[in-house]
Structure formats: structure tokens, C-alpha cells
PyMOL Python script that loads the backbone (N, CA, C, O; Angstrom):
from pymol import cmd

cmd.read_pdbstr("""\
ATOM      1  N   MET A   1     -58.604  10.558 126.276  1.00  0.00           N
ATOM      2  CA  MET A   1     -57.679   9.598 126.867  1.00  0.00           C
ATOM      3  C   MET A   1     -58.424   8.293 127.154  1.00  0.00           C
ATOM      4  O   MET A   1     -59.627   8.299 127.416  1.00  0.00           O
ATOM      5  N   PRO A   2     -57.700   7.185 127.102  1.00  0.00           N
ATOM      6  CA  PRO A   2     -58.322   5.896 127.416  1.00  0.00           C
ATOM      7  C   PRO A   2     -58.740   5.834 128.891  1.00  0.00           C
ATOM      8  O   PRO A   2     -58.106   6.444 129.752  1.00  0.00           O
ATOM      9  N   SER A   3     -59.791   5.104 129.160  1.00  0.00           N
ATOM     10  CA  SER A   3     -60.318   5.040 130.532  1.00  0.00           C
ATOM     11  C   SER A   3     -59.329   4.387 131.490  1.00  0.00           C
ATOM     12  O   SER A   3     -59.291   4.749 132.666  1.00  0.00           O
ATOM     13  N   ALA A   4     -58.532   3.439 131.021  1.00  0.00           N
ATOM     14  CA  ALA A   4     -57.534   2.802 131.890  1.00  0.00           C
ATOM     15  C   ALA A   4     -56.482   3.812 132.338  1.00  0.00           C
ATOM     16  O   ALA A   4     -56.050   3.793 133.491  1.00  0.00           O
ATOM     17  N   LEU A   5     -56.074   4.685 131.438  1.00  0.00           N
ATOM     18  CA  LEU A   5     -55.102   5.709 131.776  1.00  0.00           C
ATOM     19  C   LEU A   5     -55.695   6.715 132.756  1.00  0.00           C
ATOM     20  O   LEU A   5     -55.019   7.147 133.690  1.00  0.00           O
ATOM     21  N   LEU A   6     -56.941   7.083 132.548  1.00  0.00           N
ATOM     22  CA  LEU A   6     -57.611   8.008 133.464  1.00  0.00           C
ATOM     23  C   LEU A   6     -57.708   7.414 134.867  1.00  0.00           C
ATOM     24  O   LEU A   6     -57.568   8.132 135.858  1.00  0.00           O
ATOM     25  N   LYS A   7     -57.944   6.119 134.951  1.00  0.00           N
ATOM     26  CA  LYS A   7     -58.025   5.455 136.254  1.00  0.00           C
ATOM     27  C   LYS A   7     -56.675   5.495 136.969  1.00  0.00           C
ATOM     28  O   LYS A   7     -56.617   5.773 138.166  1.00  0.00           O
ATOM     29  N   VAL A   8     -55.599   5.221 136.248  1.00  0.00           N
ATOM     30  CA  VAL A   8     -54.255   5.256 136.840  1.00  0.00           C
ATOM     31  C   VAL A   8     -53.923   6.672 137.308  1.00  0.00           C
ATOM     32  O   VAL A   8     -53.394   6.858 138.403  1.00  0.00           O
ATOM     33  N   ILE A   9     -54.231   7.657 136.489  1.00  0.00           N
ATOM     34  CA  ILE A   9     -53.965   9.047 136.856  1.00  0.00           C
ATOM     35  C   ILE A   9     -54.759   9.421 138.098  1.00  0.00           C
ATOM     36  O   ILE A   9     -54.229  10.086 138.988  1.00  0.00           O
ATOM     37  N   ALA A  10     -56.009   9.009 138.175  1.00  0.00           N
ATOM     38  CA  ALA A  10     -56.847   9.316 139.340  1.00  0.00           C
ATOM     39  C   ALA A  10     -56.299   8.665 140.604  1.00  0.00           C
ATOM     40  O   ALA A  10     -56.321   9.278 141.672  1.00  0.00           O
ATOM     41  N   GLU A  11     -55.807   7.435 140.499  1.00  0.00           N
ATOM     42  CA  GLU A  11     -55.231   6.745 141.654  1.00  0.00           C
ATOM     43  C   GLU A  11     -53.974   7.450 142.148  1.00  0.00           C
ATOM     44  O   GLU A  11     -53.798   7.645 143.351  1.00  0.00           O
ATOM     45  N   TRP A  12     -53.103   7.832 141.220  1.00  0.00           N
ATOM     46  CA  TRP A  12     -51.877   8.539 141.596  1.00  0.00           C
ATOM     47  C   TRP A  12     -52.197   9.895 142.216  1.00  0.00           C
ATOM     48  O   TRP A  12     -51.599  10.287 143.218  1.00  0.00           O
ATOM     49  N   ARG A  13     -53.143  10.603 141.610  1.00  0.00           N
ATOM     50  CA  ARG A  13     -53.511  11.923 142.135  1.00  0.00           C
ATOM     51  C   ARG A  13     -54.073  11.798 143.550  1.00  0.00           C
ATOM     52  O   ARG A  13     -53.756  12.609 144.419  1.00  0.00           O
ATOM     53  N   ASN A  14     -54.895  10.796 143.778  1.00  0.00           N
ATOM     54  CA  ASN A  14     -55.454  10.581 145.109  1.00  0.00           C
ATOM     55  C   ASN A  14     -54.351  10.303 146.124  1.00  0.00           C
ATOM     56  O   ASN A  14     -54.375  10.846 147.229  1.00  0.00           O
ATOM     57  N   ARG A  15     -53.385   9.462 145.758  1.00  0.00           N
ATOM     58  CA  ARG A  15     -52.288   9.137 146.678  1.00  0.00           C
ATOM     59  C   ARG A  15     -51.437  10.371 146.978  1.00  0.00           C
ATOM     60  O   ARG A  15     -51.046  10.597 148.124  1.00  0.00           O
ATOM     61  N   ILE A  16     -51.155  11.157 145.957  1.00  0.00           N
ATOM     62  CA  ILE A  16     -50.346  12.365 146.147  1.00  0.00           C
ATOM     63  C   ILE A  16     -51.078  13.357 147.035  1.00  0.00           C
ATOM     64  O   ILE A  16     -50.474  13.930 147.942  1.00  0.00           O
ATOM     65  N   GLU A  17     -52.367  13.573 146.792  1.00  0.00           N
ATOM     66  CA  GLU A  17     -53.135  14.508 147.609  1.00  0.00           C
ATOM     67  C   GLU A  17     -53.250  14.029 149.050  1.00  0.00           C
ATOM     68  O   GLU A  17     -53.201  14.839 149.975  1.00  0.00           O
ATOM     69  N   THR A  18     -53.401  12.728 149.250  1.00  0.00           N
ATOM     70  CA  THR A  18     -53.472  12.179 150.608  1.00  0.00           C
ATOM     71  C   THR A  18     -52.149  12.371 151.332  1.00  0.00           C
ATOM     72  O   THR A  18     -52.130  12.783 152.492  1.00  0.00           O
ATOM     73  N   THR A  19     -51.057  12.079 150.665  1.00  0.00           N
ATOM     74  CA  THR A  19     -49.740  12.254 151.272  1.00  0.00           C
ATOM     75  C   THR A  19     -49.490  13.713 151.617  1.00  0.00           C
ATOM     76  O   THR A  19     -49.011  14.017 152.709  1.00  0.00           O
ATOM     77  N   PHE A  20     -49.804  14.607 150.712  1.00  0.00           N
ATOM     78  CA  PHE A  20     -49.624  16.035 150.963  1.00  0.00           C
ATOM     79  C   PHE A  20     -50.456  16.473 152.169  1.00  0.00           C
ATOM     80  O   PHE A  20     -49.984  17.240 153.008  1.00  0.00           O
ATOM     81  N   SER A  21     -51.677  15.988 152.250  1.00  0.00           N
ATOM     82  CA  SER A  21     -52.555  16.327 153.368  1.00  0.00           C
ATOM     83  C   SER A  21     -51.986  15.806 154.682  1.00  0.00           C
ATOM     84  O   SER A  21     -51.988  16.521 155.684  1.00  0.00           O
ATOM     85  N   GLU A  22     -51.498  14.566 154.686  1.00  0.00           N
ATOM     86  CA  GLU A  22     -50.916  13.994 155.898  1.00  0.00           C
ATOM     87  C   GLU A  22     -49.714  14.797 156.362  1.00  0.00           C
ATOM     88  O   GLU A  22     -49.566  15.065 157.554  1.00  0.00           O
ATOM     89  N   ILE A  23     -48.859  15.180 155.433  1.00  0.00           N
ATOM     90  CA  ILE A  23     -47.640  15.905 155.801  1.00  0.00           C
ATOM     91  C   ILE A  23     -47.956  17.311 156.285  1.00  0.00           C
ATOM     92  O   ILE A  23     -47.367  17.767 157.265  1.00  0.00           O
ATOM     93  N   THR A  24     -48.868  18.005 155.626  1.00  0.00           N
ATOM     94  CA  THR A  24     -49.144  19.388 156.015  1.00  0.00           C
ATOM     95  C   THR A  24     -50.032  19.490 157.245  1.00  0.00           C
ATOM     96  O   THR A  24     -49.812  20.359 158.090  1.00  0.00           O
ATOM     97  N   ASP A  25     -51.029  18.621 157.364  1.00  0.00           N
ATOM     98  CA  ASP A  25     -51.977  18.732 158.469  1.00  0.00           C
ATOM     99  C   ASP A  25     -51.562  17.921 159.686  1.00  0.00           C
ATOM    100  O   ASP A  25     -51.370  18.482 160.765  1.00  0.00           O
ATOM    101  N   GLN A  26     -51.423  16.625 159.532  1.00  0.00           N
ATOM    102  CA  GLN A  26     -51.144  15.760 160.676  1.00  0.00           C
ATOM    103  C   GLN A  26     -49.743  15.966 161.236  1.00  0.00           C
ATOM    104  O   GLN A  26     -49.546  15.902 162.450  1.00  0.00           O
ATOM    105  N   MET A  27     -48.776  16.212 160.372  1.00  0.00           N
ATOM    106  CA  MET A  27     -47.404  16.391 160.831  1.00  0.00           C
ATOM    107  C   MET A  27     -47.048  17.872 160.976  1.00  0.00           C
ATOM    108  O   MET A  27     -45.898  18.212 161.255  1.00  0.00           O
ATOM    109  N   GLU A  28     -48.008  18.723 160.793  1.00  0.00           N
ATOM    110  CA  GLU A  28     -47.926  20.165 161.025  1.00  0.00           C
ATOM    111  C   GLU A  28     -46.794  20.860 160.272  1.00  0.00           C
ATOM    112  O   GLU A  28     -46.147  21.756 160.813  1.00  0.00           O
ATOM    113  N   LEU A  29     -46.560  20.459 159.052  1.00  0.00           N
ATOM    114  CA  LEU A  29     -45.539  21.139 158.260  1.00  0.00           C
ATOM    115  C   LEU A  29     -46.006  22.529 157.850  1.00  0.00           C
ATOM    116  O   LEU A  29     -45.185  23.409 157.590  1.00  0.00           O
ATOM    117  N   ALA A  30     -47.318  22.732 157.790  1.00  0.00           N
ATOM    118  CA  ALA A  30     -47.839  24.055 157.426  1.00  0.00           C
ATOM    119  C   ALA A  30     -47.469  25.098 158.494  1.00  0.00           C
ATOM    120  O   ALA A  30     -47.333  26.283 158.190  1.00  0.00           O
ATOM    121  N   ARG A  31     -47.308  24.647 159.740  1.00  0.00           N
ATOM    122  CA  ARG A  31     -46.910  25.543 160.831  1.00  0.00           C
ATOM    123  C   ARG A  31     -45.517  25.140 161.310  1.00  0.00           C
ATOM    124  O   ARG A  31     -45.348  24.719 162.455  1.00  0.00           O
ATOM    125  N   HIS A  32     -44.549  25.264 160.460  1.00  0.00           N
ATOM    126  CA  HIS A  32     -43.207  24.755 160.721  1.00  0.00           C
ATOM    127  C   HIS A  32     -42.417  25.600 161.708  1.00  0.00           C
ATOM    128  O   HIS A  32     -41.616  25.047 162.461  1.00  0.00           O
ATOM    129  N   GLY A  33     -42.603  26.896 161.738  1.00  0.00           N
ATOM    130  CA  GLY A  33     -41.915  27.761 162.686  1.00  0.00           C
ATOM    131  C   GLY A  33     -40.446  28.009 162.382  1.00  0.00           C
ATOM    132  O   GLY A  33     -39.708  28.459 163.258  1.00  0.00           O
ATOM    133  N   ALA A  34     -40.009  27.729 161.176  1.00  0.00           N
ATOM    134  CA  ALA A  34     -38.610  27.940 160.813  1.00  0.00           C
ATOM    135  C   ALA A  34     -38.328  29.429 160.634  1.00  0.00           C
ATOM    136  O   ALA A  34     -39.183  30.180 160.165  1.00  0.00           O
ATOM    137  N   HIS A  35     -37.128  29.844 161.010  1.00  0.00           N
ATOM    138  CA  HIS A  35     -36.739  31.250 160.889  1.00  0.00           C
ATOM    139  C   HIS A  35     -35.898  31.526 159.648  1.00  0.00           C
ATOM    140  O   HIS A  35     -35.857  32.654 159.157  1.00  0.00           O
ATOM    141  N   THR A  36     -35.231  30.499 159.146  1.00  0.00           N
ATOM    142  CA  THR A  36     -34.377  30.671 157.972  1.00  0.00           C
ATOM    143  C   THR A  36     -34.746  29.634 156.915  1.00  0.00           C
ATOM    144  O   THR A  36     -35.483  28.684 157.181  1.00  0.00           O
ATOM    145  N   PHE A  37     -34.218  29.839 155.718  1.00  0.00           N
ATOM    146  CA  PHE A  37     -34.444  28.868 154.645  1.00  0.00           C
ATOM    147  C   PHE A  37     -33.875  27.510 155.025  1.00  0.00           C
ATOM    148  O   PHE A  37     -34.509  26.485 154.776  1.00  0.00           O
ATOM    149  N   TRP A  38     -32.685  27.488 155.628  1.00  0.00           N
ATOM    150  CA  TRP A  38     -32.056  26.220 155.996  1.00  0.00           C
ATOM    151  C   TRP A  38     -32.832  25.524 157.110  1.00  0.00           C
ATOM    152  O   TRP A  38     -32.889  24.295 157.158  1.00  0.00           O
ATOM    153  N   GLY A  39     -33.421  26.304 157.998  1.00  0.00           N
ATOM    154  CA  GLY A  39     -34.278  25.717 159.023  1.00  0.00           C
ATOM    155  C   GLY A  39     -35.514  25.084 158.412  1.00  0.00           C
ATOM    156  O   GLY A  39     -35.926  23.994 158.809  1.00  0.00           O
ATOM    157  N   LEU A  40     -36.105  25.776 157.439  1.00  0.00           N
ATOM    158  CA  LEU A  40     -37.259  25.229 156.733  1.00  0.00           C
ATOM    159  C   LEU A  40     -36.883  23.963 155.982  1.00  0.00           C
ATOM    160  O   LEU A  40     -37.620  22.977 156.003  1.00  0.00           O
ATOM    161  N   LEU A  41     -35.735  23.991 155.322  1.00  0.00           N
ATOM    162  CA  LEU A  41     -35.274  22.813 154.580  1.00  0.00           C
ATOM    163  C   LEU A  41     -35.056  21.630 155.516  1.00  0.00           C
ATOM    164  O   LEU A  41     -35.436  20.505 155.194  1.00  0.00           O
ATOM    165  N   THR A  42     -34.451  21.879 156.665  1.00  0.00           N
ATOM    166  CA  THR A  42     -34.193  20.823 157.645  1.00  0.00           C
ATOM    167  C   THR A  42     -35.496  20.242 158.179  1.00  0.00           C
ATOM    168  O   THR A  42     -35.652  19.024 158.262  1.00  0.00           O
ATOM    169  N   ARG A  43     -36.424  21.112 158.538  1.00  0.00           N
ATOM    170  CA  ARG A  43     -37.704  20.640 159.073  1.00  0.00           C
ATOM    171  C   ARG A  43     -38.507  19.884 158.016  1.00  0.00           C
ATOM    172  O   ARG A  43     -39.174  18.898 158.330  1.00  0.00           O
ATOM    173  N   THR A  44     -38.445  20.341 156.773  1.00  0.00           N
ATOM    174  CA  THR A  44     -39.156  19.648 155.696  1.00  0.00           C
ATOM    175  C   THR A  44     -38.566  18.262 155.476  1.00  0.00           C
ATOM    176  O   THR A  44     -39.303  17.285 155.342  1.00  0.00           O
ATOM    177  N   ALA A  45     -37.248  18.174 155.439  1.00  0.00           N
ATOM    178  CA  ALA A  45     -36.593  16.879 155.247  1.00  0.00           C
ATOM    179  C   ALA A  45     -36.903  15.940 156.412  1.00  0.00           C
ATOM    180  O   ALA A  45     -37.152  14.754 156.195  1.00  0.00           O
ATOM    181  N   ALA A  46     -36.892  16.445 157.627  1.00  0.00           N
ATOM    182  CA  ALA A  46     -37.202  15.617 158.797  1.00  0.00           C
ATOM    183  C   ALA A  46     -38.648  15.137 158.765  1.00  0.00           C
ATOM    184  O   ALA A  46     -38.929  13.993 159.120  1.00  0.00           O
ATOM    185  N   THR A  47     -39.557  15.994 158.348  1.00  0.00           N
ATOM    186  CA  THR A  47     -40.971  15.626 158.280  1.00  0.00           C
ATOM    187  C   THR A  47     -41.206  14.556 157.217  1.00  0.00           C
ATOM    188  O   THR A  47     -41.947  13.599 157.446  1.00  0.00           O
ATOM    189  N   ILE A  48     -40.582  14.718 156.068  1.00  0.00           N
ATOM    190  CA  ILE A  48     -40.738  13.720 155.002  1.00  0.00           C
ATOM    191  C   ILE A  48     -40.114  12.395 155.423  1.00  0.00           C
ATOM    192  O   ILE A  48     -40.669  11.333 155.140  1.00  0.00           O
ATOM    193  N   ALA A  49     -38.961  12.445 156.101  1.00  0.00           N
ATOM    194  CA  ALA A  49     -38.331  11.218 156.590  1.00  0.00           C
ATOM    195  C   ALA A  49     -39.218  10.537 157.633  1.00  0.00           C
ATOM    196  O   ALA A  49     -39.351   9.313 157.622  1.00  0.00           O
ATOM    197  N   ALA A  50     -39.821  11.307 158.527  1.00  0.00           N
ATOM    198  CA  ALA A  50     -40.714  10.736 159.538  1.00  0.00           C
ATOM    199  C   ALA A  50     -41.943  10.110 158.889  1.00  0.00           C
ATOM    200  O   ALA A  50     -42.395   9.043 159.306  1.00  0.00           O
ATOM    201  N   HIS A  51     -42.474  10.763 157.888  1.00  0.00           N
ATOM    202  CA  HIS A  51     -43.645  10.225 157.184  1.00  0.00           C
ATOM    203  C   HIS A  51     -43.297   8.922 156.479  1.00  0.00           C
ATOM    204  O   HIS A  51     -44.073   7.967 156.513  1.00  0.00           O
ATOM    205  N   THR A  52     -42.136   8.880 155.844  1.00  0.00           N
ATOM    206  CA  THR A  52     -41.691   7.664 155.163  1.00  0.00           C
ATOM    207  C   THR A  52     -41.477   6.531 156.162  1.00  0.00           C
ATOM    208  O   THR A  52     -41.873   5.393 155.912  1.00  0.00           O
ATOM    209  N   LEU A  53     -40.852   6.846 157.288  1.00  0.00           N
ATOM    210  CA  LEU A  53     -40.628   5.839 158.323  1.00  0.00           C
ATOM    211  C   LEU A  53     -41.957   5.326 158.876  1.00  0.00           C
ATOM    212  O   LEU A  53     -42.114   4.130 159.120  1.00  0.00           O
ATOM    213  N   GLN A  54     -42.890   6.218 159.067  1.00  0.00           N
ATOM    214  CA  GLN A  54     -44.214   5.837 159.556  1.00  0.00           C
ATOM    215  C   GLN A  54     -44.890   4.867 158.582  1.00  0.00           C
ATOM    216  O   GLN A  54     -45.442   3.851 159.004  1.00  0.00           O
ATOM    217  N   LEU A  55     -44.849   5.173 157.301  1.00  0.00           N
ATOM    218  CA  LEU A  55     -45.454   4.290 156.300  1.00  0.00           C
ATOM    219  C   LEU A  55     -44.724   2.954 156.212  1.00  0.00           C
ATOM    220  O   LEU A  55     -45.354   1.913 156.025  1.00  0.00           O
ATOM    221  N   THR A  56     -43.401   2.978 156.346  1.00  0.00           N
ATOM    222  CA  THR A  56     -42.611   1.749 156.289  1.00  0.00           C
ATOM    223  C   THR A  56     -42.937   0.845 157.468  1.00  0.00           C
ATOM    224  O   THR A  56     -43.113  -0.361 157.298  1.00  0.00           O
ATOM    225  N   CYS A  57     -43.016   1.419 158.652  1.00  0.00           N
ATOM    226  CA  CYS A  57     -43.342   0.624 159.839  1.00  0.00           C
ATOM    227  C   CYS A  57     -44.759   0.072 159.753  1.00  0.00           C
ATOM    228  O   CYS A  57     -45.006  -1.068 160.144  1.00  0.00           O
ATOM    229  N   LEU A  58     -45.676   0.861 159.251  1.00  0.00           N
ATOM    230  CA  LEU A  58     -47.051   0.402 159.104  1.00  0.00           C
ATOM    231  C   LEU A  58     -47.128  -0.733 158.091  1.00  0.00           C
ATOM    232  O   LEU A  58     -47.822  -1.723 158.323  1.00  0.00           O
ATOM    233  N   ALA A  59     -46.427  -0.601 156.977  1.00  0.00           N
ATOM    234  CA  ALA A  59     -46.431  -1.660 155.954  1.00  0.00           C
ATOM    235  C   ALA A  59     -45.803  -2.938 156.505  1.00  0.00           C
ATOM    236  O   ALA A  59     -46.269  -4.038 156.207  1.00  0.00           O
ATOM    237  N   LYS A  60     -44.759  -2.798 157.300  1.00  0.00           N
ATOM    238  CA  LYS A  60     -44.098  -3.969 157.872  1.00  0.00           C
ATOM    239  C   LYS A  60     -45.017  -4.665 158.857  1.00  0.00           C
ATOM    240  O   LYS A  60     -45.080  -5.894 158.890  1.00  0.00           O
ATOM    241  N   ARG A  61     -45.733  -3.885 159.664  1.00  0.00           N
ATOM    242  CA  ARG A  61     -46.654  -4.456 160.636  1.00  0.00           C
ATOM    243  C   ARG A  61     -47.797  -5.204 159.963  1.00  0.00           C
ATOM    244  O   ARG A  61     -48.250  -6.235 160.460  1.00  0.00           O
ATOM    245  N   VAL A  62     -48.257  -4.687 158.841  1.00  0.00           N
ATOM    246  CA  VAL A  62     -49.373  -5.311 158.127  1.00  0.00           C
ATOM    247  C   VAL A  62     -48.945  -6.619 157.485  1.00  0.00           C
ATOM    248  O   VAL A  62     -49.728  -7.568 157.448  1.00  0.00           O
ATOM    249  N   THR A  63     -47.718  -6.690 156.978  1.00  0.00           N
ATOM    250  CA  THR A  63     -47.272  -7.881 156.251  1.00  0.00           C
ATOM    251  C   THR A  63     -46.714  -8.968 157.161  1.00  0.00           C
ATOM    252  O   THR A  63     -46.579 -10.109 156.719  1.00  0.00           O
ATOM    253  N   GLU A  64     -46.383  -8.662 158.416  1.00  0.00           N
ATOM    254  CA  GLU A  64     -45.829  -9.676 159.313  1.00  0.00           C
ATOM    255  C   GLU A  64     -46.930 -10.618 159.795  1.00  0.00           C
ATOM    256  O   GLU A  64     -48.030 -10.178 160.127  1.00  0.00           O
ATOM    257  N   PRO A  65     -46.627 -11.911 159.832  1.00  0.00           N
ATOM    258  CA  PRO A  65     -47.618 -12.849 160.369  1.00  0.00           C
ATOM    259  C   PRO A  65     -47.737 -12.680 161.883  1.00  0.00           C
ATOM    260  O   PRO A  65     -46.766 -12.334 162.555  1.00  0.00           O
ATOM    261  N   THR A  66     -48.904 -12.919 162.396  1.00  0.00           N
ATOM    262  CA  THR A  66     -49.116 -12.773 163.847  1.00  0.00           C
ATOM    263  C   THR A  66     -49.032 -14.079 164.565  1.00  0.00           C
ATOM    264  O   THR A  66     -49.187 -14.123 165.785  1.00  0.00           O
TER     265      THR A  66
END
""", "prot")
cmd.dss("prot")
cmd.show_as("cartoon", "prot")
cmd.util.cbc("prot")
cmd.orient("prot")
């Protein structure tokens, strides 16, 4: 494979692994405590929404002039 493609793949893989780590470890999705499939689905959706909101707020704070 071309080196430029390998670099893009490595960047994407790093971002995906970082996001997965943040969601499972910092937001404690690995210890969700759900009793049913629907409870697990609800908690997973809430965790992903919280993570997205966190990243959105952080990006907004970084781009706003002080």
C-alpha cells in the first residue's frame, strides 16, 4: 500500500481506538449495570450522546475567541 494511505489508516485507527477507550474507561460503559438488552441499548446510546456532546462543547470552547 502507498505510504500516504497507510498514514491515513493509522490516523483513523488511532482516533477510533482513543474514542473507544474514552467511552469504555472514562465513561464507564464497560461497567454499565444494565439488566436487559433495552437497558444496555439505552445506556449505550446515552453514553455515546454524552461523549459527542462533550467533544462538541470542547471544540466550541477551543474555537471561540477569548
